[in-house]
C-alpha positions in Angstrom: 6.5 -31.5 -38.5 9.0 -29.3 -39.6 9.7 -26.5 -36.9 9.0 -22.8 -37.6 12.6 -20.9 -37.6 12.9 -18.2 -34.8 14.0 -14.8 -35.6 16.5 -13.1 -32.5 15.2 -10.2 -32.2 18.3 -7.1 -31.7 16.3 -5.4 -29.1 18.2 -4.8 -25.7 16.2 -6.4 -22.9 16.1 -4.5 -20.1 16.5 -5.9 -17.0 18.5 -3.4 -14.9 15.7 -2.0 -12.9 14.1 -5.0 -12.1 17.6 -6.3 -10.6 17.5 -2.8 -8.6 13.6 -3.1 -7.4 15.4 -6.6 -6.1 18.1 -5.1 -4.4 16.1 -2.0 -2.8 13.3 -4.3 -1.5 15.5 -6.2 0.7 17.4 -3.1 1.7 20.6 -4.2 0.2 23.7 -2.0 -0.9 25.5 -2.6 -4.0 28.4 -3.0 -1.9 26.4 -5.6 0.0 25.6 -7.6 -3.2 29.1 -7.3 -4.8 30.7 -9.0 -1.5 28.1 -12.2 -1.6 28.4 -12.6 -5.5 32.5 -11.8 -5.9 30.8 -9.1 -8.7 32.5 -5.5 -8.6 30.4 -2.3 -7.2 30.8 -0.6 -10.7 29.9 -4.2 -12.6 26.8 -3.9 -11.0 25.9 -0.4 -11.1 26.8 -0.7 -15.0 23.9 -3.6 -14.8 21.3 -2.0 -12.8 21.8 1.0 -15.7 21.3 -1.2 -18.5 24.6 -0.2 -19.6 26.4 -3.7 -19.7 24.8 -7.2 -19.9 25.9 -9.8 -17.4 26.7 -13.1 -18.3 24.9 -16.4 -17.5 26.6 -17.1 -15.1 26.9 -13.9 -13.2 23.0 -13.4 -14.0 22.4 -16.7 -11.9 24.6 -16.0 -9.1 23.2 -12.3 -9.1 19.5 -13.9 -9.0 20.7 -16.4 -6.3 21.9 -13.6 -3.8 18.7 -11.7 -4.2 16.3 -14.7 -4.1 14.7 -14.0 -7.5 14.1 -16.3 -10.7 15.9 -15.9 -13.8 12.2 -15.8 -15.3 11.4 -12.9 -13.4 13.8 -10.5 -15.1 12.2 -11.4 -18.6 8.6 -11.9 -17.7 6.3 -9.3 -19.1 4.3 -7.8 -16.2 0.6 -8.1 -15.1 -0.9 -5.1 -16.4 -4.7 -4.1 -16.2 -6.1 -1.4 -18.1 -9.6 0.3 -17.2 -10.8 2.8 -19.0 -13.2 5.7 -17.2 -16.6 4.5 -17.3 -15.7 0.8 -18.9 -15.3 -0.9 -15.4 -17.8 -3.6 -14.6 -20.5 -2.7 -12.7 -20.7 -4.2 -9.4 -23.4 -3.4 -6.3 -22.0 -3.4 -3.2 -25.6 -2.5 -2.0 -26.9 1.2 -1.3 -29.6 3.0 -3.1 -28.9 5.3 -5.8 -25.6 4.5 -6.3 -24.0 2.7 -9.9 -20.3 1.3 -8.8 -17.6 0.0 -11.3 -14.5 -2.1 -10.4 -11.3 -0.1 -11.5 -8.8 -3.1 -10.8 -8.7 -6.4 -12.0 -11.5 -9.0 -11.0 -8.6 -11.4 -9.9 -6.6 -8.5 -8.2 -6.5 -9.8 -4.3 -4.1 -7.4 -3.1 -6.4 -4.2 -3.3 -9.7 -3.5 -5.2 -10.4 0.2 -6.4 -14.3 1.0 -6.8 -15.5 3.8 -8.5 -19.0 5.4 -6.9 -21.2 7.6 -8.5 -24.2 8.4 -6.1 -27.1 10.3 -6.9 -28.8 12.6 -4.9 -29.6 11.6 -1.7 -28.4 8.1 -2.2 -27.2 5.7 0.8 -25.7 3.2 2.0 -27.2 0.3 4.1 -29.8 1.3 6.8 -27.9 -0.6 9.2 -24.0 -0.3 9.6 -22.1 -2.6 7.9 -18.7 -3.8 7.6 -16.4 -4.6 4.5 -14.3 -7.9 5.1 -11.1 -6.5 4.2 -8.1 -5.0 6.6 -8.1 -1.0 5.3 -11.0 1.2 3.9 -10.3 4.2 2.2 -12.6 6.8 0.8 -11.9 9.7 -1.7 -14.1 12.2 -2.9 -13.6 13.2 -6.2 -16.5 15.2 -6.3 -20.0 16.7 -4.5 -19.8 15.6 -0.9 -20.6 12.6 1.3 -21.2 11.9 4.7 -19.6 8.7 6.3 -21.6 7.4 9.1 -19.4 5.3 11.5 -20.5 3.9 15.2 -19.2 6.7 17.1 -18.3 9.6 14.6 -19.5 10.9 11.5 -17.6 12.6 8.6 -18.9 15.4 6.2 -16.3 14.9 3.3 -15.8 17.2 0.3 -14.0 17.0 -2.9 -10.8 16.4 -2.5 -11.1 14.7 1.0 -10.0 11.4 2.0 -11.1 9.1 4.8 -8.8 5.4 5.9 -10.6 3.3 8.6 -10.0 -0.1 9.7 -12.2 -2.5 6.9 -14.2 -4.3 9.1 -15.2 -1.1 11.3 -18.9 -0.8 10.7 -20.3 2.2 8.8 -22.4 3.5 6.2 -23.1 6.8 4.3 -25.3 9.0 2.4 -25.3 11.9 -0.1 -26.7 14.8 1.6 -27.2 16.8 -1.3 -29.2 17.1 -4.5 -25.8 17.1 -6.2 -24.9 13.6 -7.6 -21.3 12.5 -5.9 -18.8 10.5 -7.2 -15.9 8.9 -4.8 -13.5 6.1 -5.3 -13.3 3.3 -2.1 -10.0 1.9 -1.7 -10.2 -1.7 -0.3 -7.1 -3.6 1.0 -7.0 -6.3 0.6 -10.1 -6.5 -2.0 -12.9 -7.8 -0.1 -13.7 -11.3 0.0 -16.3 -12.5 -2.4 
């Protein structure tokens, strides 16, 4: 079988910002990386700004010092786009609510749910908890009441409340108008 010829691309690969992000995430200065790799600060600065390309040997050394694989520098990032009103419908319970998952189903670090709650829509009759570390409720439009064990919050457009995910709560739309909110769960609620 004959191999198909691969046409090389002359499009430059921009890896500098990923190298800089890896360095900064480890709280390393360019000077510290220069000392550890034997490369100059000026050279590293130009690499991070994609003004020059490192040799393979320099790139291997740099990746070893930054504890990243060379493949990470060239891999396409995993992205997930959800257009308005196109997220899959889900149901976490309650009455008079339409919920859509805005993050990828496979995403485990965070979960964002858009909810449109009809007039007088409500959560569970009993307080309930979500299996996540942090629960965030942000009101896009309208008014909602968040009921917790020892307190209640009246939230209106632009308000945000953050609370422990396992804290028992429920909610109600006390008005004759629909409410639109975002629920952010960190990490994503276990299924």
